[in-house]
N, C-alpha and C positions, 0 to 999 in steps of 0.2 A: 749362654739364653736355657733353665729348662725348657725340654721338647714340649711338656703341654702346654707351655704357655705360648698360647697365638696375639698374635698382630688385631686390638681393635681393631674394624673395617662397620661401615655401613653401609647396607645397601639397601636399593632405590624400594620406594613402595610395590607391595604384590599387589595385584587386583584382588578384588574380594566381592564379596558377594554380598547383598542388602542385609542390612542386621550388622555385618561386620566391620571393625574399627581402622579404619584407614590408616596406615603408622608403615614408621621404614623399621628395619630392626638392625637394632647396632647390639652386636655379639662381642659381649666384654667377658670372658671367665671370671669368676667369680677371688681367684688367687693371681689374676692379671695386675700388675701393677709400674704402668707403662711408662711413670717418671720418676720412677729410681733403681737404679740396678738391681736386676731380680736377683734373689739370694732365699732360703730358704725361709722358715718363718721364725725359725730359732735363731737366726745369724744378721745383724747389725751392719751394715758396711761399718768402721773402726771410723773413717774423715766424714760420716753422717751423725757421729754421735757427740749432739751439740745439747741435751738437755742441760737446761739453766731454771730454777727455781726464781730466778732476780727478772730475769731478762727475756722476751718472747714475745709472741702472739696473741692480743688478746681481740681484734676482730679479725677475720678473713672473707670475704663474701665472693662470692663467684655467680657469674653469668654466663649463660648458651644462649648463642642466638638461634636461630633457624637452622635448621640440618646439624646440631649439633646436641641435638637433643629429641625424643620422640614418647608422645602419652596420647591414649586416645581421644580423640578429637574432642572430647565432652568431658566434663568436670569429674574428675577421677574420687573416686568413692572416697566417703572420709572429710574429703577436702571443702572446704568454703567459697561459694561466690558470690563476690561483690559486683554489683555494677555502679561506676563512677560515671555522669552524666555532668559536662558541664553546659556552655552557650552554644558551641557549633559539633559537638560529639557524645559518643556515648560508647563506651567500654567495658569490658568485663576482665575480671580477673581471680582466680582462683589461689586459694590459701591456705598453707597445711603446716601446723607447726607440733613438733617431737619434743617436748619434754624432757623427757627421759635423755635422749640423746644429746639434744641440745640444738636444734636448729631449725629456721622458719625458711620456709619456699613459697615463691610467688611466679606462678603461670601467668603470662599476658599471651592468649590467644592472636594468631591472623588476625588484623584488620584492615582496614581501609586503608589507613592513617602509614602503620606500618607493620614490619616480619613481627611474628613473637618472639618470647623469647621467655628461657627460666634463670632466677633469681633463687640462690642460696645464701641466707644469710646465718653467720655461726662464730661461733668462739674456739677454736678448737683447743685452747689451754684450761676450760673451764670443766672439763670430763676429768684431769685430773687433779683440780684443786679449787678450791672457793678462790684463792687469789694469786697464788705462784702460779709462773708461767713456761711456757715447752717454746722453743726455737727446734726443735730438734723435725729436723722434715719426715723423718719414717712416723711417729708419732702424727704430723698433722696431715697426711697422705692417708694414714689408719681410719684417721678420723672422717676424712671425704667418702673414704673408702663403708665406713659405717653408714653414712648418710645415703649412698647411692644406692645400700641393700636395703634401705629402707625405703627410700623411692619406689625401688625394682618390684615392692609388694603393690604397689598400686597404679602399676603399669607406668610406670616413669622410668626411661633411662638416660642415660646421659654418655657422652663422650669424653671422657677425663681426660684425653689427651689436648682436647682444645678448648679445658677450663680455663675459661678468662677471669682474672680479678677486679674488682669494680671496685674494691673498698679494704685497705689492708691498714692495722695500727699495732705502731710497735710500741710494747709498752715495758718501761723499767720502774722497780718495784725498791726505795730508797727509805736508810733508817736516817735519817735527819736527827741533829742533836737540838734540838728544837724547835715548837710549833711553826706550822707557816707564817704565821703572822708578825714572825718574830725577822721573817728573811724580807719583808713589805718595801723597805728598802733597797736591797738587790735587784727584786723584781722590777722596780719602778726603774732602773737605770739599763733592762734589758731590752733593746729594739728588735721585734721581729720583723725580716726582712720584707719590705712587700706585704705588710699582715698590721692587724688590723690587732689594740693590744687591750684586753678586757678583762675583769674584775667582778668574781662573784661570790661576797665571800671570803674566804680563804682560798677559793679555786682561782686559778688566774691561766687564759688564753692568750694565745698570739694565732690568728687565724685569717683565714680568705677565704674564698669560694671554693678552693680546690684542697687547703690543706688545713693542719693546723697542729697544734701545742698543746696543750692543756697538762698544769701539775696541778695535783687534789688531796685530799685527807682520804686514801685509799680504806683504811680502819671506818673512819666515819661516815662513807659508805654504804660499806657491808651493816654497821648495827644500822643505820636508815634505814638499808632495805629491808634487814630482819626482823624490825622491831623489837631488837633482843640485845643484851649484852653479848661480845663475844672476845674469846681469851685468841688473840693476835697480838704482833708487836703491831710498834705506831707507823704504819707503814703509809711513805708520800708517794706516790704514783703519777712518773710522767708519762708520758705516750705523746706520740707521732704519728698524727693520722692523715695520712694517701685517701680523702675523701669522695672521689671517684677513679676512674677506670687511665683517663690521661693524666690524672697525677703520681699514680703508681707508675708510669710508663715515663715519666719524668724523673721518679729516682730511683727507679733502677733501671733503665735501659729498654724492660718487657714486661708483659702483662700476664701470660700465661702461666698456669702455678707451676707447671714442671720446670722452667725458668729460673722462676723467684723462689724456687724452694731450693736449686742450687748456688744460691747468692749467699752473701754473707750479711744477715741480719745485722750484727753489732755496727759493723762500719758504716752501713748505710746510713740507721739509726744516728752513732755520731758522727757521721759526716753534717746529714739533715740539722743538728740540734746547734755543732759548730759554727757554721755558717751562715745558719738563717736564726738564732734565736743568740746567741752570745756572742750580740754585739750590745758594745755602751753607749749610752747617753751621755755626754759628756757635761758636765757643770750641774750635778746631782747635788742638793743640799743633804746636811745629813741632820738626824732629828737625835731631841734628848731624848734618853732616858730618863727612868726618877733618880738611878744610880749618879748620875752624872748629873743633874741636876743639883740632888744633895749636895755633892760634891762643889760642885760650883757655888751654891747659897753659902756653904760653911767656911769657904776661902773670901767672899767679901764680906764675912762677918771677921774675922782673923784680921783683915785688910784695913779695913775701915770702921771696926766696933759694928754692934748691934744694934744702936741707935741711929746710925747712918745706911746698915747693912742690905735693906731690903731695895732704899731705891738706888745705892749702885748694882745692885744686883738684876733691878730692869734694866739700865744702861749697861750692862755686860750684855744679857740676851742680847739686846739689840747692835752690840760691837760685834758679838762671834757671827751675827746672822749678814750681818755685811760683810764682816771678811770674808765669806763663806760664797760670798755672791758678786759675780765678774764685775771688776771695778766699782763695788758698793763704796769702800772707803775711800778712795781716790775720789768718787763723786763725791764723797762727803766731805772732805778736805777743800774741791773747790766752792763749796756752800757757804764755806766757815771763811772762806778768803776773799768773797765779793762783799760777805755780809759785815764782818768785823774787820777790827784795828788789827793789825801786825802780832801785839800784845797778846789780842787774845787768842788770836791762831796759835801763837806758839803755844800757850796755857792750854787750848783745846786737845790738842795735838801731843802735848803729855799726856793729858791724862789717859786718848786715847791709848797711847804705847803702855800706862802703866795697867790697863782694861785685857789689852793683849796681852799681855805678861803673866794674867793670871788667867787666861781664856788659854794658852798654850799648849801646857801640860793637858788640859783637860781636851782639847781638837787633837791636839797626836791619840788620845787613850780614845775616843768615838773614832778616828778614822782607823786605830786600828781593831774596834770592833766590827766596823763595817767591814777590814778588808779579812777579818780571818772570816765571815758569815759569806762574803764574797766565796772564797777560796773553796768555802765549803759545797758551795752551791754549785760551781764550774766543776769541780772532783768529783762529785757525787752524783750528778746530773748524767753524768756520761759513763758509760756500760765500761768497766774494766776490762 
């Protein structure tokens, strides 16, 4: 480690005179990076060179508890003060947003109810690109070092060695062969582990109070945000979101920023998606698309002639739905046996078999289409 790199230390508050700001002193040199191997600015450790524009961190929030940050015990200059009142208490918060660097900071002062804290919310990939991502730990830490340098302008000091993550979103940019609505049947079969499944337009959610998995049209989101067309690929975004500190700890086993940056983000993302999302609900019914309906309709015309094709097509659709439902045809056969004589039963079962022979190629094609879409989602949603 270079000799001029000191260890970050926190010293107790010094006696102060009237009008002075009571504070602790956190001695952190500008060039100190305690969470990564110390290198010269021109050198990046080869084992940390994990830059990727398709997978990385979308949001990473930090929290500093009392003793892990320091500020003058009044509202910092250029920060906004907000008073929050409830039936039982009244509290104050200080807010600051830096759009150029790209972060939001919130200080909650000490109160009779709880100790104060500093919360920083940011997307460390945003400064590099509108939608591409980074999982490079050096870039991520350098981003937060620039945040700390900006906070220092307002006499807010932090101890980065004790920075804990309160939220972490890992994102994966995907290029699918079709629009998201085409994969609705596939998404319907995915059952999140101990999670509620929700749909909002094209967007799909699997979530609970601590975690969330979401897949959505990233290009559409960017266009709607900027209110203009943008020249970019048709990017679909899949995200694993650890919404709370304890959910970060459950997924990664740790919460400190330095420990998290040493982990393999790709492995943790793939493990979460494989174990909690790519679970199949059996008995899912497959649906017609226009091409499939057209083929079955033409088959009825060829088999029964135009005069009787429409009525037989209605019957064919019902037989297909029954055949795809568990015990559907068995129950139908039992109903026929209970209410008709043996000769009628044989005649009706022969008709059903004729319809099934017409439907078999269609069902095989439909199943293959579903399998293709299912295989595509399951392969592309994971990070290679």
